[in-house]
C-alpha positions as YAML, in Angstrom:
chain: A
units: angstrom
residues:
- id: 1
  name: MET
  ca: [108.50, 167.71, -341.47]
- id: 2
  name: LEU
  ca: [108.09, 170.62, -339.01]
- id: 3
  name: LYS
  ca: [105.88, 168.57, -336.70]
- id: 4
  name: THR
  ca: [104.42, 170.83, -334.01]
- id: 5
  name: THR
  ca: [104.33, 170.12, -330.30]
- id: 6
  name: LEU
  ca: [104.19, 171.87, -326.93]
- id: 7
  name: ALA
  ca: [106.70, 172.26, -324.10]
- id: 8
  name: GLY
  ca: [104.43, 170.83, -321.42]
- id: 9
  name: SER
  ca: [101.74, 172.39, -319.27]
- id: 10
  name: LEU
  ca: [98.44, 173.93, -320.35]
- id: 11
  name: PRO
  ca: [95.82, 175.86, -318.35]
- id: 12
  name: LYS
  ca: [93.42, 173.75, -316.32]
- id: 13
  name: PRO
  ca: [89.63, 174.08, -316.67]
- id: 14
  name: GLY
  ca: [88.01, 176.45, -314.19]
- id: 15
  name: TRP
  ca: [85.89, 173.63, -312.78]
- id: 16
  name: LEU
  ca: [89.05, 171.70, -311.85]
- id: 17
  name: ALA
  ca: [91.46, 174.27, -310.43]
- id: 18
  name: GLU
  ca: [92.01, 177.96, -309.81]
- id: 19
  name: GLU
  ca: [92.59, 179.82, -313.05]
- id: 20
  name: GLU
  ca: [95.67, 181.77, -314.18]
- id: 21
  name: LYS
  ca: [97.81, 180.46, -311.34]
- id: 22
  name: LEU
  ca: [101.03, 178.46, -311.48]
- id: 23
  name: TRP
  ca: [100.39, 176.60, -308.20]
- id: 24
  name: ALA
  ca: [96.64, 176.37, -308.78]
- id: 25
  name: GLY
  ca: [94.56, 174.94, -305.95]
- id: 26
  name: TRP
  ca: [92.12, 172.14, -306.74]
- id: 27
  name: LYS
  ca: [88.38, 172.85, -306.64]
- id: 28
  name: LEU
  ca: [87.37, 169.19, -306.29]
- id: 29
  name: GLU
  ca: [88.09, 166.50, -303.71]
- id: 30
  name: GLY
  ca: [88.34, 162.73, -303.46]
- id: 31
  name: ALA
  ca: [86.82, 160.65, -306.25]
- id: 32
  name: ALA
  ca: [85.51, 163.78, -307.97]
- id: 33
  name: LEU
  ca: [89.04, 165.18, -308.15]
- id: 34
  name: ALA
  ca: [90.43, 161.94, -309.58]
- id: 35
  name: GLN
  ca: [87.72, 161.88, -312.24]
- id: 36
  name: GLY
  ca: [88.19, 165.57, -312.94]
- id: 37
  name: LYS
  ca: [91.90, 165.11, -313.55]
- id: 38
  name: GLU
  ca: [91.21, 162.32, -316.03]
- id: 39
  name: ASP
  ca: [88.50, 164.30, -317.81]
- id: 40
  name: ALA
  ca: [90.74, 167.37, -318.03]
- id: 41
  name: THR
  ca: [93.55, 165.27, -319.51]
- id: 42
  name: ILE
  ca: [91.29, 163.92, -322.25]
- id: 43
  name: LEU
  ca: [89.93, 167.40, -322.94]
- id: 44
  name: ALA
  ca: [93.44, 168.86, -323.22]
- id: 45
  name: VAL
  ca: [94.40, 166.18, -325.75]
- id: 46
  name: LYS
  ca: [91.31, 166.88, -327.87]
- id: 47
  name: LEU
  ca: [91.86, 170.65, -327.76]
- id: 48
  name: GLN
  ca: [95.46, 170.17, -328.87]
- id: 49
  name: GLU
  ca: [94.20, 168.09, -331.78]
- id: 50
  name: ASP
  ca: [91.71, 170.83, -332.65]
- id: 51
  name: ALA
  ca: [94.56, 173.36, -332.56]
- id: 52
  name: GLY
  ca: [96.40, 171.20, -335.09]
- id: 53
  name: LEU
  ca: [99.34, 169.94, -333.02]
- id: 54
  name: ASP
  ca: [101.07, 166.90, -334.48]
- id: 55
  name: ILE
  ca: [102.54, 165.64, -331.19]
- id: 56
  name: VAL
  ca: [100.22, 166.09, -328.21]
- id: 57
  name: GLY
  ca: [100.67, 165.81, -324.46]
- id: 58
  name: ASP
  ca: [98.63, 165.43, -321.30]
- id: 59
  name: GLY
  ca: [98.95, 169.17, -320.63]
- id: 60
  name: GLU
  ca: [100.02, 168.30, -317.06]
- id: 61
  name: GLN
  ca: [96.34, 168.54, -316.09]
- id: 62
  name: ALA
  ca: [96.65, 166.19, -313.11]
- id: 63
  name: ARG
  ca: [99.64, 167.99, -311.56]
- id: 64
  name: GLN
  ca: [99.54, 171.06, -309.37]
- id: 65
  name: HIS
  ca: [103.16, 171.80, -310.34]
- id: 66
  name: PHE
  ca: [105.48, 170.19, -312.86]
- id: 67
  name: VAL
  ca: [108.00, 169.16, -310.19]
- id: 68
  name: HIS
  ca: [105.88, 168.54, -307.11]
- id: 69
  name: GLY
  ca: [103.30, 166.63, -309.13]
- id: 70
  name: PHE
  ca: [105.93, 163.94, -309.54]
- id: 71
  name: LEU
  ca: [107.30, 164.13, -306.00]
- id: 72
  name: ALA
  ca: [103.93, 163.43, -304.40]
- id: 73
  name: ASN
  ca: [104.18, 159.67, -304.91]
- id: 74
  name: LEU
  ca: [107.72, 159.14, -303.63]
- id: 75
  name: ASP
  ca: [108.97, 157.81, -300.30]
- id: 76
  name: GLY
  ca: [111.66, 159.77, -298.49]
- id: 77
  name: ILE
  ca: [109.93, 163.15, -298.80]
- id: 78
  name: ASP
  ca: [108.15, 164.82, -295.88]
- id: 79
  name: PHE
  ca: [105.45, 167.11, -297.27]
- id: 80
  name: GLY
  ca: [104.56, 168.18, -293.75]
- id: 81
  name: LYS
  ca: [108.05, 169.57, -293.25]
- id: 82
  name: LYS
  ca: [107.93, 172.66, -295.43]
- id: 83
  name: THR
  ca: [110.81, 175.06, -296.01]
- id: 84
  name: ILE
  ca: [110.73, 178.40, -297.75]
- id: 85
  name: MET
  ca: [113.83, 178.49, -299.93]
- id: 86
  name: GLY
  ca: [115.17, 180.38, -302.89]
- id: 87
  name: ILE
  ca: [115.09, 178.38, -306.10]
- id: 88
  name: ARG
  ca: [116.78, 178.98, -309.47]
- id: 89
  name: ASN
  ca: [119.72, 180.57, -307.60]
- id: 90
  name: ASN
  ca: [117.36, 182.58, -305.39]
- id: 91
  name: ARG
  ca: [115.39, 184.06, -308.29]
- id: 92
  name: TYR
  ca: [112.25, 183.56, -306.24]
- id: 93
  name: ASN
  ca: [111.15, 181.86, -303.03]
- id: 94
  name: ALA
  ca: [108.91, 178.81, -302.84]
- id: 95
  name: GLU
  ca: [107.55, 176.66, -300.03]
- id: 96
  name: VAL
  ca: [108.97, 173.21, -300.64]
- id: 97
  name: PRO
  ca: [108.91, 169.79, -298.92]
- id: 98
  name: THR
  ca: [111.99, 168.17, -297.43]
- id: 99
  name: VAL
  ca: [113.93, 165.02, -298.28]
- id: 100
  name: THR
  ca: [114.28, 163.12, -295.00]
- id: 101
  name: GLY
  ca: [115.18, 159.58, -296.17]
- id: 102
  name: PRO
  ca: [116.06, 157.42, -299.18]
- id: 103
  name: ILE
  ca: [114.11, 158.37, -302.31]
- id: 104
  name: ARG
  ca: [111.93, 155.53, -303.60]
- id: 105
  name: ARG
  ca: [108.90, 155.39, -305.86]
- id: 106
  name: LYS
  ca: [105.84, 154.04, -304.00]
- id: 107
  name: ALA
  ca: [103.87, 153.26, -307.16]
- id: 108
  name: PRO
  ca: [103.37, 154.58, -310.69]
- id: 109
  name: VAL
  ca: [102.93, 158.36, -310.58]
- id: 110
  name: HIS
  ca: [101.47, 159.38, -313.93]
- id: 111
  name: ARG
  ca: [99.95, 156.12, -315.17]
- id: 112
  name: MET
  ca: [96.39, 157.48, -315.26]
- id: 113
  name: GLU
  ca: [97.21, 160.51, -317.39]
- id: 114
  name: ALA
  ca: [99.35, 158.53, -319.80]
- id: 115
  name: MET
  ca: [96.68, 155.85, -320.25]
- id: 116
  name: ALA
  ca: [93.89, 158.41, -320.68]
- id: 117
  name: ALA
  ca: [95.84, 160.41, -323.22]
- id: 118
  name: ARG
  ca: [96.98, 157.33, -325.14]
- id: 119
  name: ALA
  ca: [93.45, 155.94, -325.30]
- id: 120
  name: HIS
  ca: [92.06, 159.14, -326.79]
- id: 121
  name: THR
  ca: [94.54, 160.09, -329.50]
- id: 122
  name: LYS
  ca: [96.12, 158.38, -332.46]
- id: 123
  name: ARG
  ca: [98.74, 161.10, -332.72]
- id: 124
  name: LYS
  ca: [102.20, 160.81, -331.25]
- id: 125
  name: LEU
  ca: [102.09, 161.30, -327.50]
- id: 126
  name: LYS
  ca: [104.63, 163.25, -325.50]
- id: 127
  name: PHE
  ca: [104.98, 163.14, -321.74]
- id: 128
  name: THR
  ca: [107.01, 165.48, -319.55]
- id: 129
  name: LEU
  ca: [108.85, 164.73, -316.33]
- id: 130
  name: PRO
  ca: [110.97, 167.07, -314.20]
- id: 131
  name: GLY
  ca: [114.70, 166.66, -314.69]
- id: 132
  name: PRO
  ca: [116.95, 165.59, -311.80]
- id: 133
  name: MET
  ca: [118.82, 168.89, -311.42]
- id: 134
  name: THR
  ca: [115.62, 170.92, -311.45]
- id: 135
  name: ILE
  ca: [114.07, 168.66, -308.81]
- id: 136
  name: VAL
  ca: [117.14, 169.12, -306.62]
- id: 137
  name: ASP
  ca: [116.77, 172.88, -307.00]
- id: 138
  name: THR
  ca: [113.10, 172.71, -305.96]
- id: 139
  name: ILE
  ca: [113.29, 170.72, -302.73]
- id: 140
  name: ALA
  ca: [115.03, 170.92, -299.35]
- id: 141
  name: ASP
  ca: [117.46, 168.13, -298.43]
- id: 142
  name: GLU
  ca: [118.21, 166.77, -294.96]
- id: 143
  name: HIS
  ca: [119.37, 163.31, -296.01]
- id: 144
  name: TYR
  ca: [121.77, 163.09, -298.97]
- id: 145
  name: GLY
  ca: [123.96, 166.11, -298.32]
- id: 146
  name: ARG
  ca: [125.44, 166.44, -301.82]
- id: 147
  name: ARG
  ca: [123.27, 167.79, -304.64]
- id: 148
  name: GLU
  ca: [124.74, 165.34, -307.15]
- id: 149
  name: ASP
  ca: [123.91, 162.36, -304.91]
- id: 150
  name: LEU
  ca: [120.35, 163.61, -304.50]
- id: 151
  name: ALA
  ca: [120.08, 164.13, -308.28]
- id: 152
  name: LEU
  ca: [121.14, 160.55, -308.98]
- id: 153
  name: ALA
  ca: [118.60, 159.26, -306.46]
- id: 154
  name: PHE
  ca: [115.85, 161.14, -308.25]
- id: 155
  name: ALA
  ca: [117.22, 160.01, -311.61]
- id: 156
  name: ALA
  ca: [116.75, 156.38, -310.61]
- id: 157
  name: VAL
  ca: [113.05, 156.82, -309.78]
- id: 158
  name: LEU
  ca: [112.52, 159.00, -312.86]
- id: 159
  name: ASN
  ca: [113.90, 156.15, -314.91]
- id: 160
  name: GLU
  ca: [111.45, 153.70, -313.36]
- id: 161
  name: GLU
  ca: [108.59, 156.05, -314.21]
- id: 162
  name: ALA
  ca: [109.85, 156.77, -317.73]
- id: 163
  name: ARG
  ca: [110.19, 153.08, -318.56]
- id: 164
  name: GLU
  ca: [106.58, 152.48, -317.48]
- id: 165
  name: LEU
  ca: [105.35, 155.42, -319.53]
- id: 166
  name: GLU
  ca: [107.12, 154.03, -322.57]
- id: 167
  name: LYS
  ca: [105.37, 150.68, -322.06]
- id: 168
  name: LEU
  ca: [102.03, 152.50, -321.92]
- id: 169
  name: GLY
  ca: [102.62, 153.84, -325.43]
- id: 170
  name: VAL
  ca: [104.27, 157.22, -324.86]
- id: 171
  name: ASP
  ca: [106.33, 158.16, -327.94]
- id: 172
  name: VAL
  ca: [108.39, 161.03, -326.51]
- id: 173
  name: ILE
  ca: [109.59, 161.49, -322.93]
- id: 174
  name: GLN
  ca: [110.88, 164.93, -322.13]
- id: 175
  name: PHE
  ca: [112.79, 165.90, -319.01]
- id: 176
  name: ASP
  ca: [112.34, 169.54, -317.99]
- id: 177
  name: GLU
  ca: [115.55, 171.22, -316.86]
- id: 178
  name: PRO
  ca: [115.09, 175.00, -316.53]
- id: 179
  name: ALA
  ca: [117.80, 174.85, -313.86]
- id: 180
  name: TRP
  ca: [120.30, 174.20, -316.68]
- id: 181
  name: ASN
  ca: [120.06, 177.89, -317.61]
- id: 182
  name: VAL
  ca: [121.08, 178.82, -314.06]
- id: 183
  name: TYR
  ca: [123.79, 176.36, -313.02]
- id: 184
  name: MET
  ca: [125.61, 175.92, -316.32]
- id: 185
  name: PRO
  ca: [128.95, 174.52, -315.03]
- id: 186
  name: GLN
  ca: [127.10, 171.86, -313.02]
- id: 187
  name: VAL
  ca: [125.46, 170.54, -316.20]
- id: 188
  name: ALA
  ca: [128.80, 169.15, -317.34]
- id: 189
  name: GLU
  ca: [129.93, 168.23, -313.82]
- id: 190
  name: TRP
  ca: [126.92, 166.08, -312.86]
- id: 191
  name: GLY
  ca: [123.70, 167.32, -314.45]
- id: 192
  name: MET
  ca: [124.05, 165.45, -317.72]
- id: 193
  name: ALA
  ca: [125.11, 162.25, -315.96]
- id: 194
  name: ALA
  ca: [121.96, 162.43, -313.86]
- id: 195
  name: LEU
  ca: [119.80, 163.11, -316.91]
- id: 196
  name: GLU
  ca: [121.27, 160.18, -318.85]
- id: 197
  name: ARG
  ca: [120.62, 157.98, -315.82]
- id: 198
  name: ALA
  ca: [116.98, 159.10, -315.90]
- id: 199
  name: ALA
  ca: [116.75, 158.21, -319.60]
- id: 200
  name: GLU
  ca: [118.73, 154.96, -319.33]
- id: 201
  name: GLY
  ca: [117.34, 152.06, -321.38]
- id: 202
  name: LEU
  ca: [114.56, 154.04, -323.08]
- id: 203
  name: THR
  ca: [113.94, 153.25, -326.74]
- id: 204
  name: CYS
  ca: [111.34, 155.99, -327.30]
- id: 205
  name: THR
  ca: [112.42, 159.49, -328.29]
- id: 206
  name: THR
  ca: [114.02, 161.41, -325.41]
- id: 207
  name: ALA
  ca: [114.12, 165.17, -325.00]
- id: 208
  name: VAL
  ca: [115.39, 167.79, -322.59]
- id: 209
  name: HIS
  ca: [113.60, 171.13, -322.20]
- id: 210
  name: ILE
  ca: [115.75, 174.10, -321.20]
- id: 211
  name: CYS
  ca: [114.07, 177.49, -320.98]
- id: 212
  name: TYR
  ca: [114.01, 180.76, -319.12]
- id: 213
  name: GLY
  ca: [110.93, 179.82, -317.13]
- id: 214
  name: TYR
  ca: [107.19, 180.29, -317.00]
- id: 215
  name: GLY
  ca: [105.72, 183.68, -317.84]
- id: 216
  name: ILE
  ca: [105.56, 184.78, -314.20]
- id: 217
  name: LYS
  ca: [106.81, 188.09, -312.82]
- id: 218
  name: ALA
  ca: [109.92, 186.67, -311.13]
- id: 219
  name: ASN
  ca: [111.12, 185.18, -314.40]
- id: 220
  name: ILE
  ca: [110.25, 188.25, -316.46]
- id: 221
  name: ASP
  ca: [112.14, 190.46, -314.00]
- id: 222
  name: TRP
  ca: [115.14, 188.12, -314.14]
- id: 223
  name: LYS
  ca: [115.22, 188.20, -317.93]
- id: 224
  name: ALA
  ca: [115.39, 191.99, -317.78]
- id: 225
  name: THR
  ca: [118.77, 191.67, -316.02]
- id: 226
  name: LEU
  ca: [120.34, 189.36, -318.61]
- id: 227
  name: GLY
  ca: [121.41, 192.00, -321.10]
- id: 228
  name: GLY
  ca: [121.06, 192.11, -324.86]
- id: 229
  name: SER
  ca: [122.40, 188.62, -325.65]
- id: 230
  name: TRP
  ca: [121.37, 185.53, -323.67]
- id: 231
  name: ARG
  ca: [124.19, 183.05, -324.14]
- id: 232
  name: HIS
  ca: [123.45, 180.48, -321.42]
- id: 233
  name: TYR
  ca: [122.88, 177.79, -324.04]
- id: 234
  name: GLU
  ca: [126.42, 178.26, -325.33]
- id: 235
  name: GLU
  ca: [127.76, 176.42, -322.30]
- id: 236
  name: THR
  ca: [125.20, 173.61, -322.17]
- id: 237
  name: PHE
  ca: [124.54, 172.82, -325.84]
- id: 238
  name: PRO
  ca: [127.96, 171.17, -326.48]
- id: 239
  name: VAL
  ca: [127.36, 168.91, -323.47]
- id: 240
  name: ILE
  ca: [123.97, 167.90, -324.87]
- id: 241
  name: ALA
  ca: [125.40, 167.37, -328.35]
- id: 242
  name: ARG
  ca: [127.72, 164.70, -326.92]
- id: 243
  name: SER
  ca: [124.90, 162.99, -325.03]
- id: 244
  name: LYS
  ca: [122.43, 160.23, -325.91]
- id: 245
  name: ILE
  ca: [119.42, 162.59, -325.60]
- id: 246
  name: ASP
  ca: [117.59, 162.89, -328.94]
- id: 247
  name: GLN
  ca: [115.90, 166.29, -328.77]
- id: 248
  name: VAL
  ca: [116.40, 169.71, -327.21]
- id: 249
  name: SER
  ca: [113.51, 172.10, -326.49]
- id: 250
  name: LEU
  ca: [114.54, 175.75, -326.18]
- id: 251
  name: GLU
  ca: [113.19, 179.28, -325.92]
- id: 252
  name: CYS
  ca: [113.42, 181.56, -328.97]
- id: 253
  name: ARG
  ca: [110.29, 183.68, -329.49]
- id: 254
  name: ASN
  ca: [110.74, 187.22, -328.08]
- id: 255
  name: SER
  ca: [113.94, 186.13, -326.34]
- id: 256
  name: LYS
  ca: [117.47, 187.44, -326.79]
- id: 257
  name: VAL
  ca: [118.94, 184.03, -327.49]
- id: 258
  name: PRO
  ca: [121.22, 184.24, -330.57]
- id: 259
  name: MET
  ca: [119.64, 181.76, -332.98]
- id: 260
  name: ASP
  ca: [123.00, 180.65, -334.35]
- id: 261
  name: LEU
  ca: [123.75, 178.95, -331.02]
- id: 262
  name: ILE
  ca: [121.64, 176.01, -332.17]
- id: 263
  name: ARG
  ca: [124.51, 175.08, -334.49]
- id: 264
  name: LEU
  ca: [126.08, 173.69, -331.32]
- id: 265
  name: LEU
  ca: [123.37, 171.01, -331.27]
- id: 266
  name: ASP
  ca: [124.60, 169.33, -334.42]
- id: 267
  name: GLY
  ca: [122.89, 165.96, -334.84]
- id: 268
  name: LYS
  ca: [120.03, 166.65, -332.41]
- id: 269
  name: ASP
  ca: [116.39, 167.42, -333.14]
- id: 270
  name: VAL
  ca: [115.61, 171.00, -332.13]
- id: 271
  name: LEU
  ca: [112.25, 171.96, -330.64]
- id: 272
  name: VAL
  ca: [112.37, 175.66, -331.42]
- id: 273
  name: GLY
  ca: [110.21, 177.86, -329.21]
- id: 274
  name: CYS
  ca: [108.02, 179.94, -331.53]
- id: 275
  name: ILE
  ca: [105.40, 180.93, -328.93]
- id: 276
  name: ASP
  ca: [106.03, 183.47, -326.16]
- id: 277
  name: VAL
  ca: [104.47, 182.23, -322.92]
- id: 278
  name: ALA
  ca: [105.16, 185.53, -321.14]
- id: 279
  name: SER
  ca: [102.79, 187.50, -323.37]
- id: 280
  name: ASP
  ca: [99.02, 187.33, -323.81]
- id: 281
  name: THR
  ca: [99.35, 188.47, -327.41]
- id: 282
  name: ILE
  ca: [98.55, 185.58, -329.74]
- id: 283
  name: GLU
  ca: [101.22, 185.26, -332.40]
- id: 284
  name: THR
  ca: [100.18, 185.46, -336.03]
- id: 285
  name: PRO
  ca: [100.96, 182.45, -338.24]
- id: 286
  name: GLU
  ca: [103.41, 184.66, -340.14]
- id: 287
  name: GLU
  ca: [105.28, 185.54, -336.92]
- id: 288
  name: VAL
  ca: [105.57, 181.83, -336.13]
- id: 289
  name: ALA
  ca: [106.75, 181.16, -339.67]
- id: 290
  name: ALA
  ca: [109.40, 183.86, -339.35]
- id: 291
  name: THR
  ca: [110.87, 182.18, -336.26]
- id: 292
  name: ILE
  ca: [110.89, 178.83, -338.06]
- id: 293
  name: ARG
  ca: [112.61, 180.32, -341.12]
- id: 294
  name: GLU
  ca: [115.28, 181.88, -338.92]
- id: 295
  name: ALA
  ca: [115.91, 178.54, -337.19]
- id: 296
  name: MET
  ca: [116.15, 176.78, -340.57]
- id: 297
  name: LYS
  ca: [119.28, 178.81, -341.33]
- id: 298
  name: PHE
  ca: [121.03, 176.62, -338.77]
- id: 299
  name: VAL
  ca: [118.99, 173.39, -338.54]
- id: 300
  name: ALA
  ca: [117.62, 171.22, -341.35]
- id: 301
  name: PRO
  ca: [113.81, 171.39, -341.49]
- id: 302
  name: GLU
  ca: [113.49, 167.64, -341.00]
- id: 303
  name: LYS
  ca: [115.18, 168.03, -337.59]
- id: 304
  name: LEU
  ca: [113.13, 171.05, -336.55]
- id: 305
  name: TYR
  ca: [109.98, 170.86, -334.41]
- id: 306
  name: PRO
  ca: [108.07, 174.13, -333.85]
- id: 307
  name: CYS
  ca: [107.15, 174.35, -330.17]
- id: 308
  name: THR
  ca: [106.21, 176.71, -327.34]
- id: 309
  name: ASN
  ca: [108.90, 178.48, -325.31]
- id: 310
  name: CYS
  ca: [107.77, 176.89, -322.06]
- id: 311
  name: GLY
  ca: [104.67, 175.68, -320.24]
- id: 312
  name: MET
  ca: [101.44, 177.68, -320.44]
- id: 313
  name: ALA
  ca: [99.76, 176.75, -317.13]
- id: 314
  name: PRO
  ca: [99.27, 180.34, -315.81]
- id: 315
  name: MET
  ca: [97.56, 181.56, -319.02]
- id: 316
  name: THR
  ca: [93.88, 181.72, -319.86]
- id: 317
  name: ARG
  ca: [92.72, 178.73, -321.87]
- id: 318
  name: GLY
  ca: [91.53, 180.84, -324.80]
- id: 319
  name: ILE
  ca: [94.90, 182.53, -325.22]
- id: 320
  name: ALA
  ca: [96.89, 179.32, -324.72]
- id: 321
  name: TYR
  ca: [94.96, 177.31, -327.31]
- id: 322
  name: GLY
  ca: [94.88, 180.31, -329.64]
- id: 323
  name: LYS
  ca: [98.66, 180.35, -329.51]
- id: 324
  name: LEU
  ca: [98.78, 176.61, -330.26]
- id: 325
  name: ALA
  ca: [96.54, 177.14, -333.30]
- id: 326
  name: ALA
  ca: [98.87, 179.89, -334.51]
- id: 327
  name: LEU
  ca: [101.83, 177.57, -334.01]
- id: 328
  name: SER
  ca: [100.25, 174.94, -336.23]
- id: 329
  name: ALA
  ca: [99.21, 177.48, -338.88]
- id: 330
  name: GLY
  ca: [102.69, 179.01, -338.99]
- id: 331
  name: ALA
  ca: [104.31, 175.62, -339.44]
- id: 332
  name: ARG
  ca: [101.91, 174.85, -342.29]
- id: 333
  name: LEU
  ca: [102.93, 178.06, -344.04]
- id: 334
  name: VAL
  ca: [106.57, 177.02, -344.04]
- id: 335
  name: CYS
  ca: [105.76, 173.46, -345.05]
- id: 336
  name: GLU
  ca: [103.88, 174.81, -348.07]
- id: 337
  name: GLU
  ca: [106.85, 176.98, -348.97]
- id: 338
  name: LEU
  ca: [109.03, 173.87, -348.85]
- id: 339
  name: GLY
  ca: [106.58, 171.91, -350.99]
- id: 340
  name: HIS
  ca: [105.35, 169.66, -348.19]
- id: 341
  name: ARG
  ca: [101.58, 169.71, -347.73]
- id: 342
  name: ASP
  ca: [100.98, 166.51, -345.73]
...
């Protein structure tokens, strides 16, 4: 009950990549970089265990970015043909590669990280992949023409990757779809169909992560324009409730999301964000517990998983892992109140 987990990314060690950056540059090259990525993955798993997380992940240590880390091993993408484009409905600009031909997977993308993480933990293992709609919103297209066609092409290769990860022993596969809080009508029109294609045939637990973005200035400034009640989930949650996806990861801590919206996810596991990734203040266990108690008014505790709001890649390692420890401690407080001490 109240098993804790994280949304995805964690800060990379200073010997591996630039610190406190979302698109952190690597400090190693060649074989040293490959070994460094593996070592950082194992370290992230162990530090999550030390923090008390019940369901751990690779921390996205081998990826420079949660989307482009997956794209790097696909055919049909020209990384030499860069375009500066507005993403998340022009919330901010990014330099992105271009789709110039049919999307195909050259080889397994994240096999190393999954194998390293699985070999070094007995806890449940979660692995994150970018969702089809969010990929489409983070790349230029000169081949497919229609966003929904491009999304389905990416969904097919995501499914190949996800099936392999499941065979390697991954217990939870989560697809990250922050774009679902931007293009809400498109979720019902084609976004969910693409996501279900990506998850097709999986027997492990499946999840979708929908948030308001990393704790970077562009996202913080955008949130300031959203008013006193953030109701984006109201449009997407009913679509998810009708889907085959098992879990939904959402942002709650220090957000203006009305908690009662999670009633719309009836039947789904809810990964409730209890950790603010846009603040360097480490939550107290009691603050985490308060968020959990509020969520329990609308979701049964056995279907509730305390989590972080989003990825933590741009943070310092000390703050990030301190927040994870607080997450675990807060969940334990509520478990004790409920009479569960396992």
